[in-house]
VOPAGU-2260 file (C-alpha; in pm, 1 decimal, decimal comma):
REM VOPAGU-2260
SITE   aa  ch    i         X         Y         Z
SITE  MET   A    0    -944,0   -2300,5   -1216,6
SITE  LEU   A    1    -837,1   -2012,0   -1434,6
SITE  SER   A    2   -1036,0   -1941,7   -1746,9
SITE  THR   A    3    -871,4   -1946,9   -2089,6
SITE  GLN   A    4    -895,5   -1567,3   -2098,4
SITE  GLU   A    5    -728,6   -1536,0   -1757,8
SITE  LYS   A    6    -447,3   -1768,8   -1862,7
SITE  LEU   A    7    -385,1   -1546,7   -2163,3
SITE  ARG   A    8    -420,9   -1215,0   -1983,6
SITE  TYR   A    9    -181,4   -1307,7   -1702,4
SITE  SER   A   10      43,7   -1537,4   -1908,3
SITE  ARG   A   11     362,9   -1333,6   -1858,5
SITE  GLN   A   12     306,7   -1348,1   -1484,0
SITE  ILE   A   13     194,1   -1710,4   -1468,1
SITE  MET   A   14     510,2   -1827,6   -1644,9
SITE  LEU   A   15     718,9   -1717,7   -1346,1
SITE  ASN   A   16     806,7   -2028,5   -1149,4
SITE  LYS   A   17     724,2   -1852,7    -821,6
SITE  VAL   A   18     375,7   -1766,7    -948,3
SITE  GLY   A   19     220,3   -2024,5   -1179,1
SITE  GLU   A   20    -153,5   -2085,7   -1199,8
SITE  GLN   A   21    -181,0   -2149,9    -825,9
SITE  GLY   A   22     -27,5   -1813,3    -748,4
SITE  GLN   A   23    -262,5   -1645,0    -991,7
SITE  LEU   A   24    -560,0   -1814,1    -826,5
SITE  LYS   A   25    -443,1   -1684,3    -489,9
SITE  LEU   A   26    -435,8   -1332,1    -631,4
SITE  ARG   A   27    -784,6   -1372,2    -778,0
SITE  ASN   A   28    -917,7   -1481,2    -437,9
SITE  ALA   A   29    -748,5   -1198,7    -244,9
SITE  THR   A   30    -887,7    -875,5    -101,4
SITE  VAL   A   31    -665,8    -573,3     -38,0
SITE  LEU   A   32    -735,5    -239,6     130,1
SITE  ILE   A   33    -539,1      54,9     -10,7
SITE  VAL   A   34    -559,0     363,4     208,9
SITE  GLY   A   35    -483,5     683,2      19,1
SITE  MET   A   36    -532,1     723,0    -354,0
SITE  GLY   A   37    -263,9     981,8    -420,3
SITE  GLY   A   38      92,4     955,1    -546,3
SITE  LEU   A   39     155,0     612,2    -392,0
SITE  GLY   A   40    -197,8     476,9    -408,9
SITE  ASN   A   41    -217,5     535,5    -784,1
SITE  PRO   A   42      67,4     303,0    -890,6
SITE  VAL   A   43      -6,9      50,7    -614,0
SITE  ALA   A   44    -371,1      17,0    -716,9
SITE  LEU   A   45    -287,9       7,6   -1086,5
SITE  TYR   A   46     -29,2    -269,5   -1045,9
SITE  LEU   A   47    -252,8    -478,9    -820,2
SITE  ALA   A   48    -552,1    -443,5   -1051,3
SITE  ALA   A   49    -339,9    -527,5   -1354,5
SITE  ALA   A   50    -194,8    -830,3   -1173,8
SITE  GLY   A   51    -543,5    -970,1   -1115,9
SITE  VAL   A   52    -601,8    -917,3    -744,0
SITE  GLY   A   53    -968,4   -1013,5    -706,2
SITE  LYS   A   54   -1096,7    -729,2    -489,7
SITE  LEU   A   55    -957,5    -386,5    -406,9
SITE  LEU   A   56   -1096,6    -153,3    -143,5
SITE  ILE   A   57    -966,2     196,4    -213,1
SITE  ALA   A   58   -1011,3     468,4      47,7
SITE  ASP   A   59    -970,0     843,3       6,2
SITE  GLY   A   60   -1197,3    1132,3      98,3
SITE  ASP   A   61    -991,9    1390,3     -88,7
SITE  GLU   A   62   -1063,3    1555,4    -424,3
SITE  VAL   A   63    -828,3    1569,3    -721,8
SITE  ASP   A   64    -639,1    1899,5    -727,1
SITE  ILE   A   65    -452,0    2041,3   -1024,3
SITE  THR   A   66    -127,0    2016,0    -825,5
SITE  ASN   A   67    -179,2    1637,1    -805,3
SITE  LEU   A   68    -152,8    1585,9   -1181,0
SITE  GLN   A   69     228,0    1610,1   -1181,0
SITE  ARG   A   70     254,5    1277,1    -999,3
SITE  GLN   A   71     -84,9    1107,0    -955,1
SITE  VAL   A   72     -87,9     925,8   -1286,6
SITE  LEU   A   73    -443,5     788,0   -1280,5
SITE  PHE   A   74    -591,6    1138,3   -1294,8
SITE  SER   A   75    -641,1    1381,8   -1582,3
SITE  GLN   A   76    -727,8    1750,1   -1613,8
SITE  GLN   A   77   -1099,8    1675,7   -1632,5
SITE  ASP   A   78   -1086,3    1491,7   -1297,9
SITE  VAL   A   79   -1002,2    1805,4   -1095,1
SITE  LYS   A   80   -1246,7    1850,4    -804,1
SITE  LEU   A   81   -1372,1    1490,7    -831,0
SITE  ASN   A   82   -1325,6    1241,1    -547,2
SITE  LYS   A   83    -997,9    1052,9    -584,1
SITE  ALA   A   84   -1127,8     709,5    -488,4
SITE  ASP   A   85   -1429,7     732,4    -719,9
SITE  THR   A   86   -1219,2     854,4   -1009,5
SITE  ALA   A   87    -944,1     598,0    -954,8
SITE  SER   A   88   -1203,5     320,0    -949,7
SITE  GLU   A   89   -1325,1     417,2   -1297,1
SITE  LYS   A   90    -970,0     423,3   -1436,7
SITE  LEU   A   91    -878,6      89,8   -1277,3
SITE  GLN   A   92   -1188,2     -77,4   -1420,7
SITE  LEU   A   93   -1080,2      35,8   -1767,3
SITE  ASN   A   94    -754,3    -151,3   -1715,0
SITE  ASN   A   95    -911,9    -464,9   -1571,1
SITE  PRO   A   96   -1292,1    -493,6   -1559,4
SITE  ASP   A   97   -1264,8    -831,8   -1383,4
SITE  VAL   A   98   -1140,1    -673,1   -1061,3
SITE  ASP   A   99   -1404,9    -595,3    -799,8
SITE  ILE   A  100   -1343,6    -245,1    -666,5
SITE  GLU   A  101   -1515,3    -103,5    -359,2
SITE  VAL   A  102   -1484,9     270,6    -309,0
SITE  ILE   A  103   -1456,3     426,0      36,8
SITE  ASP   A  104   -1494,7     795,3     -46,1
SITE  GLU   A  105   -1399,2     927,7     295,7
SITE  MET   A  106   -1094,7     942,6     516,3
SITE  LEU   A  107   -1041,3     624,5     713,8
SITE  ASP   A  108   -1092,5     676,4    1086,4
SITE  GLU   A  109   -1071,2     423,8    1370,0
SITE  GLU   A  110   -1433,1     313,8    1330,9
SITE  LEU   A  111   -1400,5     258,2     954,5
SITE  ALA   A  112   -1065,7      82,2     997,8
SITE  ASP   A  113   -1219,2    -161,6    1244,8
SITE  TYR   A  114   -1507,9    -220,7    1004,7
SITE  TYR   A  115   -1307,6    -288,1     686,9
SITE  ILE   A  116    -974,0    -434,2     797,1
SITE  PRO   A  117   -1105,8    -764,9     943,3
SITE  ASN   A  118   -1241,8    -853,5     598,5
SITE  VAL   A  119    -923,8    -804,5     393,5
SITE  ASP   A  120    -605,1   -1006,7     347,4
SITE  LEU   A  121    -368,4    -714,5     379,5
SITE  VAL   A  122    -355,3    -335,8     408,6
SITE  ILE   A  123    -134,5     -94,7     216,1
SITE  ASP   A  124     -63,7     248,6     362,4
SITE  CYS   A  125     -38,6     505,5      82,6
SITE  THR   A  126    -120,1     809,5     294,4
SITE  ASP   A  127     102,0    1109,2     358,8
SITE  ASN   A  128     -35,4    1139,5     708,7
SITE  ILE   A  129     147,1    1036,3    1026,1
SITE  ALA   A  130    -172,5    1000,7    1229,1
SITE  ALA   A  131    -314,2     765,3     966,3
SITE  ARG   A  132      -3,9     544,8     984,7
SITE  TYR   A  133     -36,6     507,0    1360,9
SITE  LEU   A  134    -407,6     432,8    1320,3
SITE  LEU   A  135    -345,5     166,2    1053,7
SITE  ASN   A  136     -59,1      18,4    1253,8
SITE  LYS   A  137    -285,2     -19,3    1558,1
SITE  ALA   A  138    -579,3    -162,2    1361,8
SITE  CYS   A  139    -366,3    -411,2    1166,9
SITE  LEU   A  140    -204,1    -532,7    1488,2
SITE  GLN   A  141    -545,0    -575,3    1648,1
SITE  HIS   A  142    -689,7    -767,3    1353,0
SITE  LYS   A  143    -363,3    -945,8    1265,4
SITE  LYS   A  144    -345,2    -824,0     907,3
SITE  PRO   A  145     -15,3    -754,4     726,8
SITE  LEU   A  146      56,0    -386,1     668,6
SITE  ILE   A  147     280,3    -245,7     396,1
SITE  LEU   A  148     395,2     107,8     471,5
SITE  GLY   A  149     533,5     354,2     220,0
SITE  ALA   A  150     623,6     723,0     209,4
SITE  ALA   A  151     805,4     958,5     -26,1
SITE  THR   A  152     910,1    1323,5     -28,4
SITE  GLY   A  153    1161,6    1516,9    -234,3
SITE  PHE   A  154    1397,7    1263,6    -392,8
SITE  ASP   A  155    1360,5    1015,0    -105,4
SITE  GLY   A  156    1131,8     731,3      -7,5
SITE  GLN   A  157    1088,2     459,9     253,4
SITE  GLN   A  158     911,5     126,2     278,2
SITE  MET   A  159     846,8    -131,2     551,6
SITE  VAL   A  160     643,0    -449,1     595,8
SITE  ILE   A  161     472,2    -532,8     925,1
SITE  ASP   A  162     341,6    -883,0     989,6
SITE  PRO   A  163     135,9    -910,8    1311,0
SITE  ASN   A  164     121,0   -1288,5    1263,0
SITE  ASN   A  165     495,9   -1302,7    1323,7
SITE  GLN   A  166     557,1   -1249,8    1694,2
SITE  GLU   A  167     904,9   -1113,0    1620,7
SITE  SER   A  168     789,5    -854,2    1366,2
SITE  ALA   A  169     848,0    -493,3    1464,5
SITE  CYS   A  170     558,5    -254,2    1409,3
SITE  TYR   A  171     560,8     107,7    1295,0
SITE  GLN   A  172     549,5     231,1    1653,8
SITE  CYS   A  173     853,4      19,2    1742,0
SITE  VAL   A  174    1051,2     220,1    1487,5
SITE  PHE   A  175     882,9     554,8    1550,9
SITE  PRO   A  176     757,9     542,9    1914,0
SITE  SER   A  177     593,1     883,4    1891,2
SITE  ALA   A  178     494,3    1136,8    1628,0
SITE  GLU   A  179     797,3    1344,8    1725,6
SITE  ASN   A  180    1022,9    1063,4    1600,0
SITE  ALA   A  181     831,6    1001,8    1277,3
SITE  PRO   A  182     906,6    1178,8     947,6
SITE  VAL   A  183     689,2    1490,5     926,0
SITE  ASN   A  184     767,3    1622,2     577,7
SITE  ASN   A  185     519,1    1569,5     298,7
SITE  CYS   A  186     469,4    1674,0     -62,8
SITE  GLN   A  187     304,4    1999,3      41,6
SITE  THR   A  188     595,8    2108,8     256,8
SITE  ILE   A  189     904,1    2010,2      54,7
SITE  GLY   A  190     772,2    1883,2    -278,8
SITE  ILE   A  191     820,1    1553,0    -459,8
SITE  LEU   A  192     968,1    1422,7    -783,0
SITE  GLY   A  193     688,9    1213,2    -935,3
SITE  PRO   A  194     888,7     901,7   -1035,1
SITE  ILE   A  195    1004,5     854,1    -674,0
SITE  LEU   A  196     645,7     760,6    -594,6
SITE  ALA   A  197     650,8     504,8    -874,3
SITE  VAL   A  198     961,4     344,9    -722,4
SITE  ILE   A  199     816,7     318,6    -371,6
SITE  GLY   A  200     467,8     228,9    -494,1
SITE  GLY   A  201     618,0     -39,9    -715,6
SITE  VAL   A  202     799,9    -191,3    -418,6
SITE  GLN   A  203     481,9    -180,7    -209,3
SITE  ALA   A  204     288,0    -355,0    -487,2
SITE  THR   A  205     560,9    -617,4    -524,5
SITE  GLU   A  206     558,8    -695,4    -154,1
SITE  ALA   A  207     179,0    -713,6    -158,2
SITE  LEU   A  208     174,3    -964,6    -443,4
SITE  LYS   A  209     438,7   -1175,3    -269,8
SITE  ILE   A  210     238,1   -1182,8      54,5
SITE  LEU   A  211     -82,5   -1272,8    -126,1
SITE  MET   A  212      90,5   -1559,9    -308,7
SITE  GLY   A  213     254,1   -1690,3       8,2
SITE  LEU   A  214     608,4   -1589,9     -89,4
SITE  PRO   A  215     853,4   -1479,1     182,3
SITE  VAL   A  216     897,4   -1108,4     252,8
SITE  LYS   A  217    1141,1    -918,6     470,2
SITE  THR   A  218    1008,8    -782,6     797,5
SITE  ASN   A  219    1207,3    -601,3    1068,4
SITE  ARG   A  220    1366,6    -388,5     799,0
SITE  LEU   A  221    1323,2     -22,7     708,9
SITE  ALA   A  222    1422,0      40,5     346,3
SITE  LEU   A  223    1526,8     394,1     253,2
SITE  TYR   A  224    1558,1     505,3    -107,7
SITE  ASP   A  225    1777,6     796,6    -220,3
SITE  GLY   A  226    1665,8     884,2    -571,3
SITE  LEU   A  227    1922,9    1159,6    -614,1
SITE  ASN   A  228    2212,1     914,9    -577,7
SITE  GLN   A  229    2017,6     603,2    -687,5
SITE  GLN   A  230    2091,2     416,5    -365,3
SITE  TRP   A  231    1900,2     192,5    -124,4
SITE  GLN   A  232    1986,4     163,2     242,2
SITE  TYR   A  233    1845,3    -103,7     471,0
SITE  PHE   A  234    1818,0     -72,0     847,4
SITE  ASN   A  235    1742,1    -373,1    1063,1
SITE  VAL   A  236    1483,4    -289,5    1326,7
SITE  LYS   A  237    1367,0    -491,5    1624,9
SITE  LYS   A  238    1038,6    -546,5    1797,6
SITE  GLN   A  239    1043,8    -337,9    2115,5
SITE  THR   A  240     904,9    -508,1    2425,6
SITE  SER   A  241     829,5    -159,2    2560,5
SITE  CYS   A  242     621,1     -69,9    2252,1
SITE  THR   A  243     273,9      43,4    2358,6
SITE  ALA   A  244     125,8     -91,8    2034,0
SITE  CYS   A  245     270,3    -443,5    2004,0
SITE  GLY   A  246     500,5    -503,9    2302,5
SITE  HIS   A  247     445,6    -615,3    2658,5
SITE  SER   A  248     342,9    -260,9    2751,5
SITE  LYS   A  249      35,8    -256,5    2528,0
């Protein structure tokens, strides 16, 4: 059962007929791995902590840089040169001390992914690294954990949900079979307007909460956001039987 304090704290969320107390309990009992604590990881982690997700694992081996402060809203001037995951954990606990936060203060590699992912309910990719996306895609397929992908550069962003428990769900490698096909731009190469990250991170957090509460989400769809013209485009994608990650060729 929820405590009186929890009912009050999450009251505006609990009153939603798709959430209720049972939905809030599901969030309290959930564990989520967020990989990357930069421009996307900041809003994703903040929204999930505020919503009452019981345990967050946040992974990032990078340090806060002064160039991050324009868009990574959990960090302040005094945080420069401190580890991002450690610093984010402190800020998130200020928002919601009831959330259990485990810090992984290093970059997630295959060994660490295989260690942590089996013990979580879902994984959220907030990296700006193509290799990391392929790694997370592979590990989530192997351990049958939902993966929420997000990326943003310039005025544009993209988002996709992968559900390995759905045999018809396309994976990241179905859409981008090789690194040559995947988007290569990042904030360091072409820049980023900070609020674009809030849009994509907000969508990632929304999809995460829906999954954790057992609400339906769209798979087999790549969502592209054009912030300059304030437009969304949706592309239906299919599971590829020739995919070396999830198809018959694996």
